[in-house]
C-alpha positions as CSV (number, residue, x, y, z in Angstrom):
1,M,-3.0,-23.7,1.8
2,D,-3.2,-21.7,-1.5
3,K,-2.8,-18.4,0.3
4,A,0.2,-19.7,2.3
5,I,1.8,-20.9,-0.9
6,F,1.3,-17.5,-2.5
7,E,2.6,-15.7,0.5
8,A,5.7,-17.9,0.8
9,A,6.4,-17.3,-2.9
10,Q,6.1,-13.6,-2.5
11,N,7.9,-13.3,0.8
12,P,11.1,-15.3,0.6
13,G,12.2,-14.1,4.0
14,E,9.2,-15.8,5.6
15,R,9.4,-18.9,3.6
16,E,10.2,-21.3,6.5
17,R,7.3,-19.9,8.5
18,Y,4.9,-20.6,5.6
19,I,6.4,-24.1,5.0
20,K,5.4,-24.9,8.6
21,V,1.9,-23.4,8.1
22,I,1.4,-25.4,5.0
23,Q,2.6,-28.6,6.6
24,N,0.5,-28.0,9.7
25,L,-2.6,-27.3,7.5
26,G,-1.8,-30.5,5.5
27,S,-1.6,-32.7,8.6
28,K,-4.8,-31.3,10.0
29,A,-6.5,-31.9,6.7
30,I,-5.1,-35.5,6.6
31,Q,-6.4,-36.2,10.1
32,A,-9.9,-34.8,9.2
33,M,-10.0,-36.8,6.0
34,E,-8.9,-40.0,7.6
35,Q,-11.7,-39.7,10.2
36,E,-14.2,-39.0,7.4
37,K,-12.8,-41.9,5.4
38,E,-13.3,-44.3,8.3
39,K,-16.8,-43.0,8.9
40,V,-17.7,-43.3,5.2
41,E,-16.2,-46.8,4.8
42,K,-18.3,-48.0,7.9
43,E,-21.4,-46.8,6.0
44,G,-20.3,-48.8,3.0
45,L,-19.7,-45.8,0.7
46,T,-16.5,-47.2,-1.0
47,D,-16.4,-44.7,-3.8
48,R,-16.4,-41.8,-1.3
49,G,-13.8,-43.6,0.7
50,A,-11.5,-44.0,-2.3
51,S,-11.9,-40.4,-3.2
52,L,-10.9,-39.4,0.4
53,G,-8.0,-41.8,0.1
54,R,-6.7,-40.0,-2.9
55,G,-7.2,-36.7,-1.1
56,I,-5.1,-37.9,1.8
57,E,-2.3,-39.1,-0.6
58,H,-2.5,-35.7,-2.2
59,R,-2.1,-33.8,1.1
60,K,0.8,-36.1,2.2
61,F,2.5,-35.4,-1.1
62,M,2.1,-31.6,-0.5
63,S,3.4,-31.9,3.0
64,E,6.5,-33.8,1.9
65,R,7.2,-31.6,-1.1
66,T,6.2,-28.2,0.3
67,E,9.5,-26.6,-0.5
68,D,9.4,-27.8,-4.1
69,I,5.8,-26.5,-4.5
70,I,6.9,-23.1,-3.2
71,N,9.8,-23.0,-5.6
72,V,7.6,-23.7,-8.5
73,A,4.9,-21.2,-7.3
74,S,7.6,-18.5,-6.9
75,K,8.7,-18.9,-10.5
76,F,5.1,-18.9,-11.7
77,Y,4.2,-15.8,-9.7
78,N,7.3,-13.9,-10.7
79,E,6.7,-14.7,-14.3
80,K,3.1,-13.6,-13.9
81,I,4.1,-10.4,-12.2
82,L,6.5,-9.6,-15.1
83,E,3.8,-10.4,-17.6
84,L,1.3,-8.1,-15.8
85,G,3.9,-5.4,-15.6
86,E,4.5,-5.7,-19.3
87,N,0.8,-5.6,-19.9
88,V,0.4,-2.5,-17.8
89,R,3.2,-0.7,-19.7
90,R,1.8,-1.9,-23.0
91,E,-1.6,-0.5,-22.1
92,A,-0.1,2.8,-20.9
93,R,1.7,3.2,-24.3
94,R,-1.5,2.4,-26.1
95,K,-3.3,5.1,-24.1
96,E,-0.6,7.6,-24.8
97,R,-0.7,6.8,-28.5
98,R,-4.6,7.2,-28.6
99,K,-4.3,10.5,-26.7
100,A,-1.6,11.7,-29.2
101,E,-3.8,10.7,-32.1
102,S,-6.8,12.4,-30.6
103,D,-4.8,15.6,-29.9
104,E,-3.5,15.5,-33.5
105,L,-7.0,15.1,-34.8
106,R,-8.3,17.9,-32.6
107,T,-5.4,20.2,-33.7
108,G,-6.2,19.4,-37.4
109,E,-9.9,20.2,-36.9
110,L,-9.0,23.5,-35.1
111,E,-6.6,24.5,-37.9
112,K,-9.2,23.6,-40.5
113,A,-11.8,25.7,-38.6
114,G,-9.4,28.6,-38.5
115,R,-8.7,28.4,-42.3
116,E,-12.4,28.3,-43.0
117,A,-13.0,31.4,-40.8
118,R,-10.2,33.3,-42.5
119,K,-11.5,32.3,-45.9
120,K,-15.0,33.4,-45.0
121,G,-13.6,36.7,-43.6
122,R,-11.7,37.4,-46.9
123,R,-14.9,36.6,-48.9
124,E,-16.9,39.0,-46.8
125,M,-14.2,41.7,-47.1
126,G,-14.3,41.2,-50.9
127,R,-18.1,41.7,-50.9
128,E,-17.8,44.9,-48.7
129,E,-15.3,46.4,-51.2
130,K,-17.6,45.5,-54.1
131,K,-20.6,47.2,-52.4
132,G,-18.5,50.3,-51.7
133,S,-17.6,50.8,-55.4
């Protein structure tokens, strides 16, 4: 049922088909639960019977209100998709920022290494000139 609700929420063009699927699954679940409830009550397990009774009522409610359930699910999933999209974009920006910072750091290190090499080269040139005099 959960999968059918999700699919109905994501595919509005097939909504009626999924409503029928959900209602069909609900009626099959109700029949199975009613049979189990009768069996359990004959065995004297009233707690289990009461639990099955609540499950039956739950399935009946879902069958009667399938369209409302799908409407709510659609809003929920659409909000979730937007939220996930924002999270993906936010993470992409964060990665870009980290890469830019890393590139900037690497460029700074390369520039520093270049300055050090030039400085060292000038010092060595100065020593060569002193030796030559």
